[in-house]
C-alpha positions in Angstrom: -45.2 -4.7 5.8 -42.6 -7.0 4.1 -40.9 -4.1 2.4 -40.7 -2.3 5.7 -39.0 -5.3 7.3 -36.7 -5.7 4.3 -35.6 -2.2 4.5 -35.0 -2.5 8.3 -32.9 -5.8 7.8 -30.8 -4.0 5.1 -30.2 -1.0 7.3 -29.3 -3.3 10.2 -26.8 -5.3 7.9 -25.2 -1.9 6.7 -24.9 -0.9 10.4 -23.2 -4.0 11.4 -20.8 -3.9 8.5 -20.0 -0.2 9.2 -19.4 -1.0 12.8 -17.0 -3.8 12.0 -14.9 -1.7 9.5 -14.9 1.1 12.0 -13.7 -1.2 14.8 -11.1 -2.6 12.4 -9.5 0.7 11.4 -9.7 2.3 14.7 -7.6 -0.7 16.2 -5.2 0.0 13.4 -5.0 3.7 14.3 -4.7 3.1 18.1 -1.9 0.6 17.6 0.2 3.2 16.1 0.3 5.4 19.0 2.6 3.2 21.0 5.1 2.2 18.2 7.5 4.1 16.0 7.5 2.7 12.4 10.6 2.8 9.9 10.0 5.0 7.1 10.4 3.1 3.7 11.4 6.3 2.0 15.1 6.3 3.4 17.3 6.9 0.5 18.9 3.5 -0.5 22.6 3.2 -0.4 24.5 0.6 -2.4 28.0 -0.5 -1.8 30.7 1.3 -3.8 33.3 -1.4 -3.1 32.1 -4.0 -5.7 33.0 -2.8 -9.2 32.3 -6.2 -10.9 30.2 -6.2 -14.1 27.5 -8.0 -12.3 27.2 -5.4 -9.6 27.3 -2.6 -12.1 24.3 -4.3 -14.0 22.4 -4.5 -10.7 22.9 -0.9 -10.1 21.6 -0.1 -13.6 18.5 -2.1 -13.0 18.0 -0.5 -9.7 18.3 3.0 -11.2 15.7 2.0 -13.8 13.2 1.0 -11.1 13.8 4.2 -9.2 13.2 6.4 -12.2 9.8 4.7 -13.0 7.0 7.3 -13.0 9.3 9.6 -11.0 7.3 12.7 -12.3 4.1 11.2 -11.1 3.6 12.7 -7.7 -0.2 13.2 -7.0 -2.9 10.8 -8.0 -6.4 9.9 -7.2 -8.7 6.9 -7.9 -11.8 4.7 -7.0 -11.8 1.0 -6.9 -12.8 -2.2 -5.1 -10.9 -3.7 -2.1 -11.2 -7.3 -1.2 -9.4 -9.0 1.8 -9.3 -12.8 2.0 -8.2 -14.6 5.1 -7.3 -18.3 4.3 -9.3 -18.0 1.1 -12.4 -16.7 2.8 -13.7 -13.2 2.0 -13.4 -10.9 5.0 -14.3 -7.7 3.3 -15.4 -6.6 -0.3 -16.1 -2.9 -0.5 -15.4 0.0 -2.6 -12.5 2.5 -1.8 -11.7 6.1 -2.8 -8.2 7.6 -2.4 -5.8 10.5 -3.1 -2.1 10.3 -2.4 1.0 12.5 -2.8 4.5 11.5 -2.7 6.1 10.7 -0.2 3.8 10.3 2.8 0.5 11.9 2.1 -2.5 9.6 1.8 -6.3 9.9 2.3 -8.7 7.0 1.9 -12.5 6.7 2.2 -13.7 3.2 2.7 -17.4 2.4 1.8 -19.8 0.1 3.4 -22.8 -1.0 1.4 -22.5 2.0 -0.9 -22.1 4.5 1.9 -19.0 6.2 3.3 -18.1 4.3 6.3 -14.8 5.5 7.6 -12.1 8.0 6.6 -8.4 7.9 7.2 -5.9 10.6 6.2 -2.1 11.0 6.9 -0.1 14.1 6.2 3.4 12.7 7.0 3.2 13.7 10.6 -0.2 12.7 11.9 -2.6 9.8 11.2 -6.3 11.0 11.2 -9.4 8.7 11.6 -13.2 9.2 11.5 -16.2 7.1 11.5 -18.2 8.9 8.8 -21.5 7.9 9.8 -21.5 7.9 13.6 -23.7 10.5 15.2 -21.5 13.2 16.6 -18.3 11.5 15.4 -15.0 13.0 16.3 -11.6 12.8 14.6 -8.9 10.7 16.2 -5.4 12.1 15.7 -2.3 10.0 16.4 1.3 10.9 15.6 2.5 8.6 12.8 4.7 9.7 9.9 4.5 6.5 8.1 1.7 4.3 9.6 1.8 0.5 9.5 -1.5 -1.1 8.4 -0.9 -4.6 9.9 -3.9 -4.3 12.4 -6.2 -3.5 9.5 -4.9 -5.7 6.6 -3.0 -8.3 8.6 0.0 -7.5 6.5 2.7 -5.1 7.8 2.7 -2.7 4.9 3.3 0.9 5.4 1.8 4.1 3.9 4.9 4.8 1.8 4.8 1.3 0.3 1.1 1.8 -0.7 1.8 5.3 -2.2 4.8 3.6 -4.2 2.7 0.8 -5.5 -0.2 3.0 -6.4 2.3 5.2 -8.3 3.2 2.0 -10.4 6.6 1.8 -8.5 8.3 -0.9 -6.4 9.0 0.5 -2.9 12.8 0.1 -2.4 14.0 -0.8 1.0 17.3 0.6 2.4 20.2 -1.8 1.6 24.0 -2.0 1.3 24.4 -3.8 -1.9 22.4 -5.2 -4.8 22.8 -8.4 -6.7 21.3 -9.4 -10.0 20.9 -13.1 -10.8 19.0 -15.2 -13.4 16.1 -17.4 -12.2 16.9 -21.1 -12.2 13.7 -21.5 -14.4 15.5 -19.4 -17.0 12.2 -17.4 -17.2 13.6 -13.8 -15.9 15.8 -12.5 -13.1 15.7 -11.6 -9.5 17.3 -8.4 -8.1 18.3 -8.9 -4.5 18.8 -5.9 -2.1 21.2 -7.0 0.6 21.8 -5.8 4.2 24.8 -6.8 6.3 22.9 -9.8 7.6 21.1 -11.0 4.6 18.4 -10.2 2.0 16.1 -7.3 2.8 14.2 -7.5 -0.6 13.8 -9.4 -3.7 12.4 -7.9 -7.0 11.4 -10.4 -9.6 11.8 -9.2 -13.3 11.0 -10.4 -16.7 13.7 -11.6 -19.4 14.4 -7.9 -20.4 15.1 -6.8 -16.7 12.7 -3.9 -17.1 9.3 -5.3 -16.2 8.6 -5.9 -12.5 6.5 -9.0 -11.8 6.5 -8.9 -8.0 8.6 -8.0 -4.9 9.1 -9.7 -1.6 10.3 -7.7 1.6 11.7 -9.4 4.5 12.4 -8.4 8.1 15.6 -8.6 10.0 15.0 -12.2 10.8 14.5 -13.2 7.2 10.7 -13.7 7.6 8.4 -12.4 4.9 6.8 -9.0 5.6 4.7 -8.8 2.4 4.6 -9.7 -1.3 3.3 -7.3 -3.9 2.2 -8.3 -7.4 1.2 -6.0 -10.3 -1.3 -8.3 -11.8 -2.4 -5.9 -14.5 -1.3 -2.6 -15.5 -2.9 0.3 -17.5 -1.7 3.4 -19.2 -3.0 6.7 -17.8 -1.7 10.0 -19.1 1.6 8.5 -20.2 2.1 6.6 -16.9 2.0 2.8 -16.5 -0.1 2.3 -13.2 -1.9 -0.7 -11.5 -5.2 -1.9 -12.8 -5.2 -4.9 -10.5 -2.8 -5.2 -7.5 -2.4 -7.9 -5.0 -0.6 -7.8 -1.7 -0.2 -10.9 0.5 1.6 -11.8 3.8 2.9 -15.0 5.4 -0.4 -15.3 7.5 -2.4 -16.5 4.4 -3.9 -13.1 3.9 -4.6 -11.7 0.5 -5.5 -8.0 -0.3 -6.6 -7.2 -3.8 -7.4 -3.8 -5.3 -9.2 -3.5 -8.6 -8.9 0.1 -9.9 -12.0 1.4 -11.6 -10.9 5.0 -12.3 -7.4 6.5 -11.9 -6.4 10.1 -12.3 -2.7 11.3 -12.6 -1.1 14.6 -11.8 -4.1 15.8 -9.8 -3.9 19.2 -7.9 -3.7 18.5 -4.1 -3.6 20.8 -1.2 -2.5 20.2 2.5 -6.1 20.2 3.7 -6.9 17.0 1.7 -4.8 15.0 4.3 -6.1 16.4 7.3 -9.6 15.5 8.8 -11.5 18.2 10.6 -10.9 19.3 14.2 -9.6 16.4 16.3 -11.9 15.5 19.3 
Protein backbone atom coordinates (compact mmCIF):
# COMPACT_ATOMS: atom_id res chain seq x y z
CA UNK A 1 0.00 0.00 0.00
CA UNK A 2 2.79 2.44 0.94
CA UNK A 3 4.74 1.74 -2.27
CA UNK A 4 1.56 2.38 -4.32
CA UNK A 5 1.01 5.72 -2.55
CA UNK A 6 4.68 6.63 -3.03
CA UNK A 7 4.46 5.88 -6.76
CA UNK A 8 1.32 7.94 -7.09
CA UNK A 9 2.94 10.89 -5.31
CA UNK A 10 5.98 10.61 -7.56
CA UNK A 11 3.80 10.60 -10.67
CA UNK A 12 1.83 13.58 -9.41
CA UNK A 13 5.01 15.50 -8.70
CA UNK A 14 6.33 14.74 -12.16
CA UNK A 15 3.04 15.84 -13.69
CA UNK A 16 3.06 19.15 -11.79
CA UNK A 17 6.63 19.84 -12.86
CA UNK A 18 5.88 18.98 -16.48
CA UNK A 19 2.83 21.22 -16.42
CA UNK A 20 4.87 24.11 -15.04
CA UNK A 21 7.56 23.69 -17.69
CA UNK A 22 4.98 23.44 -20.45
CA UNK A 23 3.23 26.61 -19.32
CA UNK A 24 6.49 28.53 -19.16
CA UNK A 25 7.67 27.54 -22.60
CA UNK A 26 4.27 27.94 -24.22
CA UNK A 27 4.13 31.48 -22.79
CA UNK A 28 7.49 32.14 -24.37
CA UNK A 29 6.30 30.85 -27.73
CA UNK A 30 3.03 32.77 -27.69
CA UNK A 31 4.81 35.98 -26.73
CA UNK A 32 6.70 35.81 -30.01
CA UNK A 33 3.63 35.95 -32.19
CA UNK A 34 3.07 39.66 -31.62
CA UNK A 35 6.60 41.02 -31.72
CA UNK A 36 9.41 41.15 -34.24
CA UNK A 37 12.89 40.49 -32.88
CA UNK A 38 16.16 41.86 -34.11
CA UNK A 39 18.52 39.18 -35.40
CA UNK A 40 21.94 39.14 -33.76
CA UNK A 41 23.51 37.77 -36.94
CA UNK A 42 23.57 41.14 -38.76
CA UNK A 43 27.08 41.55 -40.12
CA UNK A 44 28.85 44.02 -37.82
CA UNK A 45 30.19 47.22 -39.34
CA UNK A 46 33.08 49.17 -37.90
CA UNK A 47 34.00 52.75 -38.67
CA UNK A 48 36.66 53.22 -41.38
CA UNK A 49 37.36 56.83 -40.36
CA UNK A 50 39.48 56.09 -37.31
CA UNK A 51 42.93 54.96 -38.46
CA UNK A 52 44.64 55.33 -35.10
CA UNK A 53 46.81 52.48 -33.75
CA UNK A 54 44.25 51.94 -30.95
CA UNK A 55 41.40 51.51 -33.44
CA UNK A 56 43.50 49.19 -35.59
CA UNK A 57 44.28 46.99 -32.58
CA UNK A 58 40.59 46.88 -31.65
CA UNK A 59 39.75 45.68 -35.15
CA UNK A 60 42.42 42.97 -34.92
CA UNK A 61 40.99 41.71 -31.62
CA UNK A 62 37.46 41.77 -33.05
CA UNK A 63 38.61 39.86 -36.13
CA UNK A 64 40.13 37.20 -33.87
CA UNK A 65 36.83 36.84 -31.97
CA UNK A 66 34.87 36.48 -35.20
CA UNK A 67 37.18 33.72 -36.43
CA UNK A 68 36.88 31.64 -33.25
CA UNK A 69 35.53 28.19 -34.15
CA UNK A 70 34.29 29.56 -37.48
CA UNK A 71 34.45 26.05 -39.00
CA UNK A 72 32.15 24.65 -36.30
CA UNK A 73 28.68 24.91 -37.80
CA UNK A 74 26.74 21.94 -36.40
CA UNK A 75 26.79 20.59 -32.85
CA UNK A 76 24.72 18.66 -30.33
CA UNK A 77 24.89 17.89 -26.65
CA UNK A 78 23.26 16.97 -23.37
CA UNK A 79 23.59 18.69 -20.04
CA UNK A 80 21.86 20.14 -17.01
CA UNK A 81 20.02 23.47 -16.97
CA UNK A 82 19.60 25.34 -13.68
CA UNK A 83 17.64 28.58 -13.36
CA UNK A 84 17.87 30.67 -10.18
CA UNK A 85 15.78 33.73 -9.38
CA UNK A 86 17.19 35.87 -6.57
CA UNK A 87 19.31 32.90 -5.52
CA UNK A 88 16.42 30.43 -5.34
CA UNK A 89 16.35 27.45 -7.71
CA UNK A 90 13.36 27.64 -10.07
CA UNK A 91 14.37 24.82 -12.41
CA UNK A 92 17.03 22.11 -12.33
CA UNK A 93 16.52 19.64 -15.16
CA UNK A 94 18.36 17.88 -17.97
CA UNK A 95 18.47 19.33 -21.46
CA UNK A 96 19.36 17.94 -24.90
CA UNK A 97 20.02 20.12 -27.94
CA UNK A 98 21.20 20.21 -31.53
CA UNK A 99 22.14 23.40 -33.33
CA UNK A 100 23.25 24.63 -36.73
CA UNK A 101 24.65 28.09 -37.44
CA UNK A 102 23.17 30.63 -37.82
CA UNK A 103 19.55 30.18 -36.67
CA UNK A 104 18.61 26.50 -36.41
CA UNK A 105 18.14 25.14 -32.90
CA UNK A 106 16.23 22.19 -31.43
CA UNK A 107 15.82 21.59 -27.69
CA UNK A 108 14.30 18.84 -25.55
CA UNK A 109 13.70 19.74 -21.90
CA UNK A 110 13.24 16.90 -19.43
CA UNK A 111 11.25 16.78 -16.18
CA UNK A 112 12.06 14.13 -13.58
CA UNK A 113 13.97 12.19 -16.25
CA UNK A 114 11.20 12.17 -18.85
CA UNK A 115 10.89 14.37 -21.99
CA UNK A 116 8.62 17.25 -21.03
CA UNK A 117 8.64 19.73 -23.88
CA UNK A 118 10.26 20.18 -27.27
CA UNK A 119 11.15 23.40 -29.03
CA UNK A 120 12.66 23.84 -32.50
CA UNK A 121 13.43 26.75 -34.78
CA UNK A 122 14.41 26.55 -38.43
CA UNK A 123 15.23 30.23 -38.97
CA UNK A 124 11.69 31.01 -40.10
CA UNK A 125 9.33 29.32 -37.64
CA UNK A 126 9.37 28.42 -33.96
CA UNK A 127 7.76 25.07 -33.07
CA UNK A 128 6.63 23.95 -29.64
CA UNK A 129 5.16 20.68 -28.35
CA UNK A 130 4.25 19.27 -24.94
CA UNK A 131 5.87 15.86 -25.34
CA UNK A 132 3.74 13.95 -22.84
CA UNK A 133 0.30 15.53 -23.08
CA UNK A 134 -2.28 13.18 -24.55
CA UNK A 135 -3.07 14.16 -28.12
CA UNK A 136 -0.58 17.02 -27.97
CA UNK A 137 -0.30 19.22 -31.04
CA UNK A 138 2.55 21.31 -32.36
CA UNK A 139 2.33 25.06 -31.97
CA UNK A 140 3.90 26.95 -34.88
CA UNK A 141 4.74 30.66 -34.67
CA UNK A 142 6.63 32.79 -37.18
CA UNK A 143 9.89 33.88 -35.55
CA UNK A 144 13.29 33.83 -37.22
CA UNK A 145 15.35 34.61 -34.12
CA UNK A 146 13.20 33.99 -31.01
CA UNK A 147 13.71 35.93 -27.78
CA UNK A 148 13.69 33.67 -24.70
CA UNK A 149 12.89 36.34 -22.11
CA UNK A 150 9.50 34.88 -21.14
CA UNK A 151 11.12 31.51 -20.43
CA UNK A 152 14.47 32.52 -18.92
CA UNK A 153 13.63 36.05 -17.67
CA UNK A 154 16.62 37.12 -19.76
CA UNK A 155 16.23 38.73 -23.23
CA UNK A 156 18.66 36.44 -25.03
CA UNK A 157 17.94 35.29 -28.58
CA UNK A 158 18.38 32.01 -30.40
CA UNK A 159 21.36 33.34 -32.40
CA UNK A 160 23.05 34.35 -29.12
CA UNK A 161 22.58 30.87 -27.67
CA UNK A 162 23.92 29.21 -30.83
CA UNK A 163 27.01 31.44 -30.81
CA UNK A 164 27.73 30.72 -27.13
CA UNK A 165 27.30 26.98 -27.59
CA UNK A 166 29.82 27.15 -30.45
CA UNK A 167 32.31 28.70 -28.01
CA UNK A 168 31.92 32.12 -29.63
CA UNK A 169 30.87 35.54 -28.42
CA UNK A 170 27.73 36.86 -30.15
CA UNK A 171 28.78 40.12 -31.80
CA UNK A 172 26.19 42.90 -31.93
CA UNK A 173 25.96 45.33 -34.82
CA UNK A 174 28.10 48.42 -34.17
CA UNK A 175 29.72 51.45 -35.80
CA UNK A 176 33.13 51.40 -34.13
CA UNK A 177 35.24 49.42 -31.67
CA UNK A 178 37.52 50.57 -28.85
CA UNK A 179 40.01 48.55 -26.83
CA UNK A 180 41.03 49.76 -23.38
CA UNK A 181 42.99 48.26 -20.48
CA UNK A 182 40.99 47.60 -17.33
CA UNK A 183 41.72 49.92 -14.42
CA UNK A 184 42.67 46.88 -12.36
CA UNK A 185 45.43 46.14 -14.87
CA UNK A 186 44.07 42.62 -15.12
CA UNK A 187 43.07 42.41 -18.78
CA UNK A 188 41.25 44.52 -21.37
CA UNK A 189 37.75 45.48 -22.44
CA UNK A 190 36.63 45.69 -26.06
CA UNK A 191 33.75 48.16 -26.43
CA UNK A 192 31.47 47.98 -29.45
CA UNK A 193 29.94 51.42 -29.98
CA UNK A 194 26.77 52.70 -31.58
CA UNK A 195 26.06 56.33 -32.43
CA UNK A 196 24.39 56.82 -29.03
CA UNK A 197 26.68 54.76 -26.81
CA UNK A 198 28.05 51.34 -25.94
CA UNK A 199 26.17 48.36 -27.38
CA UNK A 200 28.40 45.58 -26.07
CA UNK A 201 31.49 45.05 -23.92
CA UNK A 202 33.79 42.05 -24.19
CA UNK A 203 36.19 41.45 -21.30
CA UNK A 204 39.49 39.80 -22.26
CA UNK A 205 42.53 38.46 -20.47
CA UNK A 206 46.00 40.03 -20.56
CA UNK A 207 46.79 38.37 -23.92
CA UNK A 208 43.64 39.90 -25.52
CA UNK A 209 42.76 36.46 -26.91
CA UNK A 210 40.74 34.74 -24.16
CA UNK A 211 37.21 35.97 -23.46
CA UNK A 212 36.15 36.14 -19.82
CA UNK A 213 32.64 37.52 -20.29
CA UNK A 214 30.49 39.76 -22.43
CA UNK A 215 27.77 42.27 -21.60
CA UNK A 216 25.10 43.40 -24.07
CA UNK A 217 23.09 46.64 -23.61
CA UNK A 218 19.92 48.02 -25.15
CA UNK A 219 19.50 51.47 -26.73
CA UNK A 220 18.84 53.01 -23.30
CA UNK A 221 22.08 51.67 -21.88
CA UNK A 222 20.34 49.02 -19.73
CA UNK A 223 21.90 45.58 -19.45
CA UNK A 224 20.19 42.93 -21.60
CA UNK A 225 22.36 40.00 -20.57
CA UNK A 226 25.80 39.00 -19.39
CA UNK A 227 27.40 35.72 -20.50
CA UNK A 228 30.37 34.01 -18.86
CA UNK A 229 32.37 31.03 -20.06
CA UNK A 230 32.99 29.57 -16.60
CA UNK A 231 34.88 26.55 -17.89
CA UNK A 232 35.86 25.39 -21.36
CA UNK A 233 36.70 22.00 -22.86
CA UNK A 234 38.42 20.77 -26.01
CA UNK A 235 36.23 18.71 -28.36
CA UNK A 236 37.63 17.60 -31.73
CA UNK A 237 40.00 20.57 -31.79
CA UNK A 238 37.32 23.14 -30.81
CA UNK A 239 37.31 25.01 -27.51
CA UNK A 240 33.65 24.89 -26.41
CA UNK A 241 31.78 25.46 -23.13
CA UNK A 242 31.80 22.98 -20.28
CA UNK A 243 30.05 25.37 -17.89
CA UNK A 244 28.23 28.45 -19.13
CA UNK A 245 26.38 31.12 -17.14
CA UNK A 246 24.01 33.80 -18.43
CA UNK A 247 22.51 36.44 -16.17
CA UNK A 248 20.28 39.50 -16.51
CA UNK A 249 19.53 42.66 -14.59
CA UNK A 250 16.50 41.10 -12.84
CA UNK A 251 18.54 38.80 -10.55
CA UNK A 252 18.12 35.79 -12.80
CA UNK A 253 21.00 33.35 -13.28
CA UNK A 254 20.88 30.57 -15.87
CA UNK A 255 23.65 27.99 -15.76
CA UNK A 256 24.28 25.12 -18.16
CA UNK A 257 26.62 22.27 -17.30
CA UNK A 258 27.52 20.29 -20.43
CA UNK A 259 27.74 16.53 -19.88
CA UNK A 260 28.40 15.47 -23.50
CA UNK A 261 29.24 17.57 -26.56
CA UNK A 262 29.53 16.44 -30.18
CA UNK A 263 31.00 18.68 -32.88
CA UNK A 264 30.54 18.66 -36.67
CA UNK A 265 27.49 16.41 -36.46
CA UNK A 266 25.38 15.80 -39.59
CA UNK A 267 22.06 17.64 -39.61
CA UNK A 268 18.97 17.63 -41.79
CA UNK A 269 16.22 20.27 -42.10
CA UNK A 270 13.71 17.91 -40.49
CA UNK A 271 15.63 18.06 -37.19
CA UNK A 272 14.48 21.65 -36.70
CA UNK A 273 10.80 21.08 -37.52
CA UNK A 274 8.31 19.41 -35.19
CA UNK A 275 5.59 17.24 -36.71
CA UNK A 276 2.49 18.64 -38.32
CA UNK A 277 1.27 21.82 -36.62
CA UNK A 278 -2.17 21.55 -35.08
